[in-house]
BALO-958788 format. One record per residue: x, y, z of N, C-alpha, C in turn. Coordinates in pm, whole numbers, plus 50000, padded with zeros to 5 digits. Each point is the difference from the previous one (the first is absolute). Layout:
! residues N
XYZXYZXYZ;...
! end
This chain:
! residues 132
403287925293179499034998650108498705006949965;498914994050043498665005649980499355001550136;499475011650026499255002350123498514999749967;499254993250083498564998749981499275005750121;499075009049972499215006150107498544996849976;499414992950095498614995849988499095009250078;498745000449956498975006850077498674993149973;499065002250089498704993749987499864988850102;499014991749980499744989450095499085004850111;499704990850092499125003550111498954989450022;498935004250066498914990950035498805003049911;499404989549947498835001549914499054988550025;498725002449979499024989450017499984991049877;499564987650018499874991149883499155006449892;500474998549877499325006249886500485014049970;500815005550087500495013749981501215000849910;500555012149991501135002549912501125007250073;501214997849953501185007050051500955002349884;500785010750012501015002849899501385000450063;500954994049932501405000650041500805007249893;501055006750041500915006049903501434997150040;500885000149902501414997250023500835008649904;500825008450057500875008549919501424994650004;500564997849882501374995049989500945011349962;501155000150062501005010349965501384993649995;500815005149908501374995149984500835010549929;501275000150031500945008949931500864992449900;499894986450004500964992149924499394990549899;498724997050011499414989649916498935005849908;499804993449886498935003849907498774991850036;499045006650059498824992850048499104995149888;500255004049877499224994749887500194985049984;501054994550061500244985749990499514992550124;499175006750079499564994150124498494997850001;499604989750073498614997550031499785004450144;498985008150022499705005350132498644994650043;499934994350118498734994150040499944996850147;499104990850033499774996450139499994985150023;500524996550116499834986950060499205002050128;499524989250054499345000650131500384987950082;499915001950131500324989050091499075000550119;499234989450015499114998650115500724992350110;499585001550125500674992950110500034985049976;501184994350013500154985649986500024995049857;499965009249904499984996049859501225005549927;500304994049887501105004849918499625012949927;501035007649966499765012249922499564996049859;498945006349951499484996649867499865012549914;500204998449871499875011149909498555004049980;499785012849978498665005249976499885005049856;500815009949967499935006149869501275007949974;500295002349871501215007049962499755007749871;500645011549985499885007749877501385003449949;500194998049871501275003149935500085015149981;501005006150063500135014649991500445004449860;500464990749920500395003549864498835000749905;499274988949986498924999549901498615000050060;499904999850133498705000650065499234986950004;500614989349953499304987150006499844995650146;498984992050024499684996450138499924984950018;500154996050125499844986050039499164999750127;499054990750004499184998150119500024985350038;500194997550128499804986550051498504997249995;499644987349989498594996449976499035006450098;500355000350129499045005350097499795015049985;500925006749930499895014549984499245003949874;499894990849907499335003149873498535003550023;499595011249941498615004350011499705008250124;500874999750100499755007750122501055011050021;501224997449957501085009650020500415005849865;500395012750001500485006649878501305007350031;501034997049922501285006650018500195010149886;500555011350033500265010449900501295007150036;500455008949915501275006750023499925014749963;500885007650057500255013849959501505000649973;500374998349877501434999249969500755012850031;499285011149991500685012550031500495000450143;499374992050085500374999650141500564986450039;500164990749902500434986350030499184994350115;498715001749989499104995750106498994989949947;499744989850079498984990249968498875001150102;498794997549952498825000750085499284986649992;499504995450113499224987750004498645003350060;498994999249915498635002150045499404986450031;499584998250124499454987250044498535002050033;499164991749942498585000950024499444986350034;498754999850043499354987550041500904992150095;500555007050096500964993750090499344989850091;500754989550028499534988850081500894998850124;499484993950105500854998050119501324992849968;499964991249903501244992749964501025008749928;499635012349966500975009449943500825006850110;499664997550125500735005950110501444995150001;500925009549999501434996749993500815012850008;501314998450015500915011249978500345000049852;499805011449937500275001349857501335007149981;500874993949922501355005349977500155004249855;500435012249979500385004449867501364993949967;500184996449874501264994049959500335003949857;501295000749971500465003149864501034989749958;499854995349877500934990049949500285002349853;501214996749957500385001549860499534987949921;498704998849991499364988849933498785005349926;499724994349884498855004649923498754992250037;498855005949971498754992750025499904987849910;500605000849881499994988349911500754988350062;501105003050065500774989450067499224994550118;499345008850075499194995250112498894990949949;499375003849888498964991549941500574986449963;501195000149942500624987449958500334991250120;500445006350108500304992550123498704994950062;498965008449992498704995950052499665005750136;500945007150061499745005650131501025010950028;499625009650087500965009950048500784993950115;501274998649984500834994250105500835010850066;500015000450133500795010350070501475000349959;500544988649960501414999449966500375008849882;499035003749918500305008249882499895014950029;499655003650122499825014050036501095003950100;500765010149962501195003550077499745010650106;498975008049982499805011450089498594999250059;499915003550128498764998250074499675012450082;498705002850009499535010550089499864994850142;499585008850088499934996450142498764991950035;499034999749911498774992550025498935008750062;498764997149963498865007250057498894990150030;499375001650114498984990550044498675002949931;499394989649947498635000649948499184990150081;498965005150065499134991550081498585001349950;499414988549967498624999749951499174992950107;499195007850066499244994550113498795008750027;498954993550047498805007350038500045003350149;
! end
């Protein structure tokens, strides 16, 4: 089992920035084989992948809308991932969920998208609202 604790989120004006963090903890699994990242879900829409970082080698994956605006990083000593979001738009408004899955970023690239089915553990979600 993996426990995920999220922090960050809130209300920001268009063009602003927000940071999210997610700390993963486990007593039984080797997190070096896990990708830790975020999905988001807006009202009435399906959950979609945002970005993921391989806790083993640090490689990253970004969904197209996140490229150039969002940056994911890690602190392996704390099994924590950080998502820096900038140039935020109203369409970025959603609940953001931290997730961990035993999948590599290379496999996600080959699949072409982050699919929720490959992520076994989920955080409680944090609201991000972009509005003036």
